[in-house]
N, C-alpha and C positions, 0 to 999 in steps of 0.2 A: 318705855319706848323712845326715849333721847336721855342723854347724859351730860352733865356738865361739872366741871372741876373748877376750884376757887381760881386757879391760875388764867383761866379761860381756855385750857385746852379741850377740844371736843374730840369725839369719838362717835363712829357710825353706830346705829342702831336701826334693829328692825322699825242868743240874739239871731237866730238863723236869717239870712238874707239871700233873695234869688240872686243868680249870677247877674252882675251888672249892676244891681241896685248900689247908688252912692259912688259909684266909680266915676272918674272925671272921663267925660267924651262917652259915657255908657257903656264902655267895655268892660268884658267880665275878669276878673281875677284868675291867675294861672292854676290850673289841675294838679294837685300834688298825686304821687301815688298813691297814698291813703285815701283819699276822695275817689281816685280810681277802683280801688278795690271795694271800699264802701260804697259803690255808686249810689244804691238805693239809698243810703242815709245821708250822704253829702249834697246829692242832686236831686231833682223831682223826676228821676227815672228809674226805670226798672232795668238792673243789670243784665238779667236774662233776654230782655227784650231787645237791649242794646247788641249783646253779642249775636242773639239769634239774628236780628237784622243783617249784621255784618256776614255772617256766615251762610246766611239764605235759609236755616232752619232754625226749629225750637231747640232752645238749651235752657236745663235745667237749671235752677237758681244756684245750686252748689256749683255748677260747672262756670256760671258767671262770675261767681266769686273768685274761683281760681282760675281765671281767664288766662292769665300769664302762662300757668303749668299745663293746663289743658290744651292750648292751642298753639303754644310756644310763641307768644308776643306779649307786649309790654302794655300793662293795664292801662297805665296812664296815657300811653299812646293811642290805644282805643278809644278813650274818652276825650282825650284832645282833639284826636280827629272828628268826632262826631259832633263837638261842640265848636269846632272850629278856632280853638283857642290855644295858645302857647302851653307848652307844659311847664310847670315848675320845675327846672333843672338844678336848683339850689337847695332843693328839701333834702334833708339828710337825718343823720341819725340824731344832731344836736336838737333838731327840731323836736324830736320826739320826746327827748329829755326836758326840754322847756316846757312843752304843752303838757307832759304828764306831771308836772309839780316839783319837777328840778333834776338833778344830776345825781350820781351815785351817792352823794353827799347829802341830798336832800332829806329834809324830813328830822326829827329828834333823833339823836346819835345814840339812843337806848342805853340803859344801864343794863339791860339783859335783853338780849335777842335770841330769838328762837327761828334757826334757819334749818328748812325743809327741802328736800330733794330727793333725786334719783342716784344713780350710778357716778353721774357727773360731778354731784356734790361729795360723794363718798371719796373719790378718787383725788379732789383738790386737795383735801386735809386741812381744811381751814383751820385757823387759829385767831385769837384775839388775846390782847394784853389787858392785864387787870387795871382799873376796877371793872371794867366791863366784863359781864358774864355772858358766854356763848355756848346755846345749846344747840346741838346738831341732830337732826333726824334724818339720815340718809338711807334711804332703802333702795338698793337695785331694784330696777324694773318696775318703780312705783310711776304711778300714772295719775293725771289730776283726778281723773274719775274716781279710782280707787281710795286717794286720799279724802276725797270730800264726804265719803260715808263717813267717816270719823273725825273729820275735821273739827267739828263744833266743840266735841267733846274733849279732844286732846289739847287744843288751844286754850280752851277754858281751863283745864287741869293745869296747863302750863302758868298760865297768868295766875291762879289762885296760890300756886307754889312760890310765887315771888313777893308774898308779904306786901309790905308797904313801898316797894319800888314803885315808882310811878312813871318813869322812862322805859317803855315796853316797845319792841319793834319785832314784827314777824317778817321773815323774807321767804319768799318761795321761788323754787328754781325748778320748776315742773313744767311738763308740758312736751317735752320730747317723745317719750313714749305714746303719747295721746296722737300724734301726726305723723308717727312712726311704727306704727303697730306692728308686733313681730308677726311675720307670716300673713300679712293681711294688708291691703291698699287702705290710704288715708282716705277716712269718711267725714268730710266736713259738716255733714248735717248732725252726726254725733257730737262732735266737737263742739259745736255751736249751742248744744242744750248742755254741755259740760261747762262751758263758759257763762252759761245762764245761772246755773247754782254756784259756781266760783264768785259770782258778782255777790249773791246773797252772801256767802259766806266771808268775803272781804267785808261788806257792810257790818255783820254782827262782829267780827273780828275789831274792827273800827269803834264798834260800840262799847268795848272794852277796856277801851282806853290805850290801844296799841296801833303804832302807825304801821302801815303795810307795805312792803316793797316787792315786786316781782322781776325777777330776773329775766330776759327773754331767752327762747331756746336756741341751739345753735343748729345747724346744717348737718347733714350725713353724708358724706360722699359714696358710701356703699349703697347708699337708697337713692339717692339724688343724682349720682353719675355727673354727667358732663352738663346738668341744668346749670341756668345762671343763678345767682340768691336770689333774685326779683320771683322767680319761677317756683321756688321750692315750697313745700308744706310749711318749714320753719319761719319763712318770711311771711304767709300767710297768717300764722298763729301771733308771730311778733305783731303786725298790725292790728289784729284783734285785740290783743293783750292790752296794748297801749291805749284803745280807744277805752275799754272795761277801766282802765287806771285813771282814765280823765272823768270819766263818769263816777267814780267812788273816792276822788280825790285822795288816790293813792300815787306812791312813785313807781315808775317803770325805768327800768335800766335796760337798753336795746344792746344786744352782742354779737348777734349773728353774722352783720357785714363787718365786724372787727376782725373775722376769721377768712376773710375775702379779699381778692387782690381786683383791681382795676383790669377790666380786657375790653380792647377796642372802642367803641363810642363810650361818650360820657354817660355815667351812671348805670353801666352794667358789669357787675361783680361775678367773678368764679371762686369759688373755694381754693383756698392755699393749702397745699398737701402737707406743708411743714407744720401744719398746725393740729392735725389730726394722727390718731394713733394707727397702727397698721389694720386694724379692724373697720376702720374709716366710719366711726360711730363716735369713740369717746375721743377728747382732746389729749394732744401728746404735753410733754412738759413745755414745750415753747407755746402751745396753745393756751395752757393757763397762765405762763408769764404775759402772754399778750392781751390776756383779759383783765389782768390786775389793775392795770391804769384805769379801769374802768369801773371798777368794783369800789364799795365803800373802803375809804383810805384806812380804816382801823383793821382790815381784814389783812391777814398774813397765811403764807402757806408753811405747812411743817416740811420737813425733811424728804418725806415720800416721793 
C-alpha cells in the first residue's frame, strides 16, 4: 500500500473562563475567528441561536457553523457585534501553529515518516534525504472517511515494519475531498462525524509511539468561485482540524491562506490564481513552491 526506498525516495501507491473574568476593568478579551466559528464551544451561547436572531428566522447548527459561507458575512464580525467586543484582527496562522503544538518543524524529526494523502500529495513528489526514511501512501480521490476504514490496520502494520526504530511520525494531508465532494455539496454534519473518528485514530496512533502531524487542506477555486478564504469549506475544516490537534497534542500546519492574497479590508483574503493549476483544484508548481517554506524542512520535491 506504500513503498520506501533506502535513499528516502518515495513513490505513490494505492481552564475555561467566562468572558470578562480576570480582565482589568471587567472587559472581555477580543473574539478570534476560531472562537466565532466554534461559538458554542468558545462561549456559552449557541451558534444557531445567534445567527437565527440576526436573520430573524431559525437556522440549523450546520448553517451556523458555516455562517461566513452561508450568508456571506464574517463569523468573527457576527460574534463581535453581538458581544459588543472588538475583533482580534491580529489573529493569524501563526497563532494556529503555536496553539496546536508547534510549527512545521515541531515534534520529533522522525527516523521514519509515513506520509498519507490524496492527489495533492502524489503530485507533490516529496522526497527526503537519508538517514530518514519516508513512506508515501498517495491515492488520488482518497477521503478521510475512506482512509479511516482501514487506518488502524495500515498504521499498525507500518509501525511493526520499522523494527527497533523509535522516532516515528505520521503526517496526514487529507480532507479536501471530504469538504469538496465530487458531484455533491459540502455536508458539515457528515464531516463532523468523520472528524470524531479521526480523533480516535490519532489517539490510537500516538499510543503506538508515533508523533502525528496534520497538514491543512487548500481551497479550490473551481468550487469556491469568488469566495473569500474565510468563507470556504477549506477554511471551516482548517479550524476544525486545528482544534482537533490541540485536543490530541498533535501538530497542525495551516496551508490554505498561504495560497491567497489580501484584498480590501484587513483580514480578507482571496485565492491567488498563480498558485493553482488550470483545473482550479490542484496546485501549480508555484503553489507547491509557495508551501515548501511552511512544510517540514527535511521535505524536498523531486523534478516532477
